[in-house]
C-alpha positions as CSV (number, residue, x, y, z in Angstrom):
1,M,20.3,17.2,-18.4
2,N,23.5,17.8,-16.6
3,S,23.4,18.7,-12.9
4,E,26.3,19.7,-10.6
5,P,26.7,18.7,-6.9
6,G,23.9,20.4,-5.0
7,G,21.1,19.3,-7.3
8,L,19.3,20.2,-10.5
9,R,18.6,24.0,-10.6
10,F,15.2,24.8,-12.1
11,A,14.2,28.5,-12.6
12,V,10.6,29.4,-13.3
13,L,9.8,32.7,-15.0
14,G,6.4,34.1,-15.9
15,D,3.0,35.2,-14.6
16,S,0.2,33.8,-12.5
17,L,0.1,30.6,-14.6
18,S,3.6,29.6,-13.5
19,E,3.2,31.1,-10.0
20,G,0.7,28.3,-9.6
21,V,-2.5,30.3,-9.1
22,G,-5.4,27.9,-9.0
23,D,-3.5,25.2,-7.1
24,P,-3.2,26.4,-3.5
25,L,-1.0,24.9,-0.9
26,P,-2.5,23.9,2.5
27,G,-0.4,26.4,4.4
28,G,-0.9,29.2,1.9
29,G,0.7,30.2,-1.3
30,W,0.6,28.3,-4.6
31,R,2.2,25.1,-6.0
32,G,1.1,24.8,-9.6
33,W,2.5,22.9,-12.6
34,A,6.1,24.0,-12.0
35,G,6.1,22.7,-8.4
36,L,4.5,19.4,-9.5
37,L,7.0,19.1,-12.3
38,A,10.0,19.8,-10.0
39,Q,8.8,17.0,-7.7
40,S,8.9,14.6,-10.7
41,L,12.4,15.6,-11.8
42,G,14.1,14.1,-8.7
43,D,14.7,14.4,-5.0
44,D,17.5,17.0,-5.3
45,V,15.8,19.8,-7.3
46,L,16.5,23.4,-6.4
47,L,13.4,25.3,-7.5
48,L,13.4,29.0,-7.9
49,N,10.0,30.3,-8.8
50,S,10.2,34.0,-9.8
51,A,6.8,34.0,-11.6
52,R,4.4,36.6,-10.3
53,S,0.7,37.3,-10.9
54,G,0.2,40.1,-13.4
55,A,3.7,39.9,-14.8
56,L,4.3,41.3,-18.3
57,S,7.0,40.2,-20.8
58,G,9.0,43.2,-19.7
59,D,8.9,42.0,-16.0
60,V,10.3,38.7,-17.1
61,A,13.0,40.2,-19.3
62,G,14.0,42.4,-16.4
63,P,14.0,41.5,-12.7
64,Q,12.9,37.9,-13.2
65,L,15.6,37.1,-15.7
66,E,18.2,38.7,-13.4
67,E,17.1,36.6,-10.5
68,A,17.0,33.4,-12.7
69,L,20.5,33.9,-14.0
70,R,21.9,34.3,-10.5
71,H,20.3,30.8,-9.8
72,R,22.5,29.4,-12.6
73,P,19.7,27.1,-13.8
74,H,20.1,23.8,-15.7
75,L,16.4,24.1,-16.6
76,A,14.2,27.2,-16.9
77,S,10.7,27.9,-18.1
78,V,9.4,31.0,-19.8
79,L,5.6,31.3,-20.0
80,V,4.5,34.9,-20.3
81,G,2.6,37.3,-22.6
82,G,-1.0,36.6,-21.7
83,N,-1.2,39.6,-19.5
84,D,0.3,41.7,-22.3
85,T,-2.6,40.8,-24.5
86,L,-4.9,42.0,-21.8
87,R,-3.4,45.5,-21.6
88,G,-4.1,48.6,-23.5
89,G,-1.5,49.4,-26.1
90,F,-0.5,45.8,-26.7
91,A,2.5,45.8,-29.2
92,I,3.7,42.4,-30.5
93,E,7.0,43.9,-31.6
94,R,7.8,44.8,-28.0
95,V,6.7,41.5,-26.6
96,A,8.7,39.6,-29.2
97,A,11.9,41.5,-28.5
98,E,11.5,40.9,-24.7
99,L,10.8,37.2,-25.1
100,H,13.8,36.9,-27.6
101,A,16.1,38.6,-25.0
102,T,14.9,36.4,-22.1
103,I,15.1,33.0,-23.9
104,G,18.3,33.9,-25.6
105,A,20.0,34.9,-22.3
106,L,18.9,31.7,-20.6
107,R,20.1,29.5,-23.5
108,S,23.4,31.4,-23.6
109,A,23.8,30.6,-19.9
110,G,23.5,26.9,-20.7
111,A,19.9,26.3,-19.5
112,E,17.4,24.1,-21.3
113,V,14.2,26.2,-21.7
114,L,10.6,25.2,-21.5
115,T,8.1,27.3,-23.5
116,A,4.4,27.0,-24.4
117,C,1.7,28.6,-26.5
118,L,-1.4,29.4,-24.5
119,P,-5.2,29.2,-24.9
120,D,-7.2,32.3,-25.9
121,P,-8.7,33.9,-22.8
122,G,-11.7,35.3,-24.8
123,T,-12.7,31.8,-25.9
124,V,-12.1,30.3,-22.4
125,L,-14.3,33.1,-20.9
126,G,-16.9,32.7,-23.6
127,L,-16.9,36.5,-24.5
128,P,-19.2,37.7,-27.3
129,W,-17.5,37.8,-30.7
130,P,-16.8,41.6,-31.0
131,L,-14.7,41.3,-27.8
132,A,-13.4,37.7,-28.2
133,R,-12.0,38.2,-31.7
134,P,-9.6,41.1,-30.9
135,L,-8.3,39.2,-27.9
136,G,-8.0,36.0,-30.0
137,R,-6.1,37.9,-32.6
138,R,-3.6,39.1,-30.0
139,M,-3.2,35.7,-28.6
140,R,-2.6,34.2,-32.0
141,A,0.1,36.8,-32.5
142,L,1.7,35.9,-29.2
143,N,1.6,32.2,-29.9
144,E,3.1,32.6,-33.3
145,T,5.8,34.6,-31.8
146,V,6.5,32.0,-29.2
147,H,6.5,29.2,-31.8
148,A,9.1,31.2,-33.8
149,L,11.3,31.9,-30.9
150,S,11.1,28.3,-29.7
151,D,12.2,27.1,-33.1
152,H,15.0,29.6,-33.2
153,H,16.4,29.0,-29.7
154,G,15.8,25.3,-29.6
155,T,13.5,25.2,-26.6
156,V,11.4,22.3,-25.3
157,H,8.0,23.6,-26.5
158,L,4.5,22.5,-25.4
159,H,1.6,23.2,-27.7
160,A,-0.9,24.1,-25.0
161,A,-3.2,26.4,-26.9
162,A,-5.8,23.6,-27.2
163,H,-4.7,22.0,-23.9
164,P,-7.3,19.9,-22.0
165,W,-7.0,22.2,-18.9
166,S,-8.9,24.9,-20.9
167,T,-11.8,22.7,-21.8
168,T,-12.0,19.6,-19.5
169,P,-14.7,19.9,-16.8
170,G,-13.0,20.6,-13.4
171,S,-9.7,21.6,-14.9
172,L,-10.3,25.4,-14.5
173,S,-10.1,27.2,-11.2
174,A,-12.8,29.3,-9.6
175,D,-11.8,32.4,-11.6
176,K,-12.2,30.5,-14.9
177,L,-8.9,32.0,-16.2
178,H,-6.3,29.7,-14.5
179,P,-6.0,26.0,-14.2
180,S,-7.3,24.2,-11.1
181,E,-5.2,21.6,-9.4
182,A,-6.3,19.1,-12.0
183,G,-5.4,21.5,-14.8
184,H,-2.0,22.2,-13.3
185,R,-1.4,18.4,-13.1
186,L,-2.2,18.0,-16.7
187,L,0.3,20.7,-17.7
188,A,3.0,19.2,-15.5
189,R,2.4,15.8,-16.9
190,D,2.7,17.1,-20.5
191,F,5.9,19.0,-19.8
192,H,7.3,15.9,-18.1
193,A,6.4,13.8,-21.2
194,L,8.4,16.3,-23.4
195,L,11.4,16.2,-21.1
196,A,11.3,12.5,-20.9
197,A,11.1,12.1,-24.7
198,T,14.3,14.1,-25.0
199,G,16.0,12.4,-22.1
200,L,15.8,15.4,-19.8
201,A,13.6,13.7,-17.2
202,T,14.0,10.2,-15.8
203,G,11.7,10.3,-12.8
204,P,8.0,9.2,-12.7
205,A,5.4,11.5,-14.3
206,P,3.3,13.7,-12.1
207,G,0.2,12.0,-11.0
208,L,-3.3,13.2,-12.1
209,T,-5.1,12.3,-8.8
210,T,-6.0,15.6,-7.1
211,D,-5.6,16.3,-3.4
212,G,-9.1,17.9,-3.2
213,P,-12.3,18.4,-5.2
214,A,-12.6,20.6,-8.2
215,P,-14.0,24.1,-7.6
216,G,-17.7,24.3,-8.1
217,R,-20.1,27.1,-9.0
218,A,-20.2,28.4,-5.5
219,A,-16.4,28.9,-5.5
220,S,-16.7,30.9,-8.7
221,V,-19.3,33.2,-7.2
222,W,-17.2,33.7,-4.1
223,W,-14.2,34.5,-6.2
224,M,-16.1,37.2,-8.1
225,A,-17.5,38.7,-5.0
226,T,-14.2,38.8,-3.1
227,R,-11.5,39.2,-5.7
228,G,-13.0,39.2,-9.2
229,T,-14.5,42.7,-8.8
230,R,-11.0,44.1,-8.2
231,W,-9.7,42.3,-11.3
232,V,-12.6,43.7,-13.4
233,A,-12.0,47.2,-12.1
234,D,-8.3,47.0,-13.0
235,R,-9.1,46.0,-16.5
236,C,-11.8,48.7,-16.8
237,T,-9.2,51.4,-16.3
238,D,-6.6,49.7,-18.6
239,L,-7.9,47.3,-21.2
240,L,-11.6,48.3,-21.4
241,P,-11.2,51.5,-23.4
242,D,-8.9,49.9,-25.8
243,L,-11.0,46.8,-26.1
244,L,-14.2,48.9,-26.8
245,R,-12.3,50.6,-29.6
246,L,-11.2,47.2,-31.0
247,A,-14.8,45.8,-30.6
248,W,-16.2,48.7,-32.5
249,A,-13.6,48.2,-35.3
250,E,-14.5,44.5,-35.3
251,Y,-18.2,45.2,-35.6
252,R,-17.8,47.7,-38.3
253,S,-15.5,45.4,-40.3
254,E,-17.9,42.5,-40.0
255,S,-20.8,44.6,-41.2
256,H,-18.7,45.7,-44.2
257,G,-17.4,42.3,-45.0
258,T,-13.8,43.3,-44.4
259,A,-13.1,41.4,-41.1
260,G,-10.4,39.4,-42.9
261,L,-8.3,42.6,-43.2
262,L,-8.0,42.8,-39.5
263,D,-6.5,39.3,-39.4
264,A,-4.2,40.2,-42.3
265,A,-3.0,43.3,-40.5
266,S,-2.3,41.4,-37.3
267,D,-0.4,38.7,-39.2
268,Q,1.6,41.4,-40.9
269,D,2.5,43.0,-37.6
270,T,3.7,39.6,-36.3
271,A,5.7,38.9,-39.3
272,D,7.3,42.4,-39.1
273,A,8.1,41.9,-35.4
274,L,9.8,38.6,-36.1
275,A,11.6,39.9,-39.2
276,S,13.0,42.8,-37.0
277,L,14.6,40.0,-34.9
278,G,16.1,38.4,-38.0
279,L,13.5,35.5,-38.2
280,I,11.5,34.4,-41.2
281,R,9.4,31.4,-41.8
282,V,10.8,28.7,-44.1
283,P,8.0,26.6,-45.7
284,A,8.0,22.9,-45.8
285,P,9.7,21.6,-49.0
286,D,6.5,20.2,-50.6
287,Y,4.5,23.4,-50.0
288,A,3.4,25.2,-53.2
289,R,3.9,28.8,-52.4
290,R,0.7,30.2,-53.8
291,G,0.7,33.9,-54.2
292,A,4.5,34.2,-53.8
293,R,5.9,37.4,-55.2
294,S,9.3,38.6,-56.1
295,G,11.3,41.3,-54.3
296,T,10.6,42.0,-50.7
297,K,6.8,41.3,-50.7
298,R,5.6,38.9,-48.1
299,I,4.0,35.5,-48.8
300,L,1.4,33.6,-46.9
301,V,3.0,30.4,-45.5
302,P,0.8,28.3,-43.3
303,G,3.4,25.7,-42.5
304,G,7.1,25.3,-42.0
305,D,9.7,26.3,-39.4
306,W,11.2,29.5,-38.3
307,A,14.8,30.2,-39.2
308,A,17.3,33.0,-39.3
309,A,17.0,35.4,-42.2
310,G,19.1,34.5,-45.2
311,S,18.4,30.8,-45.1
312,E,16.5,28.8,-47.7
313,V,13.9,31.4,-48.7
314,S,15.7,34.3,-50.4
315,G,14.1,37.5,-51.6
316,T,10.9,37.0,-49.6
317,T,9.8,37.5,-46.0
318,P,6.9,35.1,-45.3
319,M,3.8,36.3,-43.7
320,T,2.5,33.9,-41.1
321,G,-0.8,32.2,-41.5
């Protein structure tokens, strides 16, 4: 990673995860995985953290990207989309286009870009299946989109969907949605390992020893009483009506034995969104393309890499699996 006089410039774009929620600083504010990672990249790192709680992909593609480009970063991170899945009217085509524009602009400006797929909030929260499945389907669409764009733009990508911070005791904060200090340290350490493997980080890895104890049950109760009720109220006026509609469709499809059609429709929407950006999935060479059809029909391809349209697979547009 090249740095100019004045230090390595690191720009952080995203939502509350990258803002550092769950890892408070003694004097107020948040540190989080990005702050921990910056400390491990050297003594002369100029960190700009534009990530904000509640940010959507459009916020990142707009004001946050503008601020980041003014920073002229050598390294940037783009982790966003989780809030989009928790909003009514979620549209993977819009999210894909905004992520494509953001990552593309940063890469064109010469920055190395960090990306990551994220855990499913419905599973982390332990929601009942009629609610968890629709949210999980949206998160799968988001993660598949991030995988595709990471392949296309050549980012440093962390597969964090099954990351220990979502399952390890003590690694979740009091709100059960964000990493605790321990969880943020795990994320920082994994990002550092990826950067070190590619020669982009030479300093010591972030430590896993926490500055304080993990939040207990009392902290979770206090969060719900003081801040959680506001969060729930916000979602009730936005996501809840849409989620209830999705839950009813989920229950009805399950009772009729057609739940798989909802998965297929979501996969098709994701494939269409990526195809609109000129991306298709190229299967691994030894994959037997079962069910492949001629013309413009889509095929189910569970493996392979994303590439620009017109590459090795001609006459088909794969459907992700």
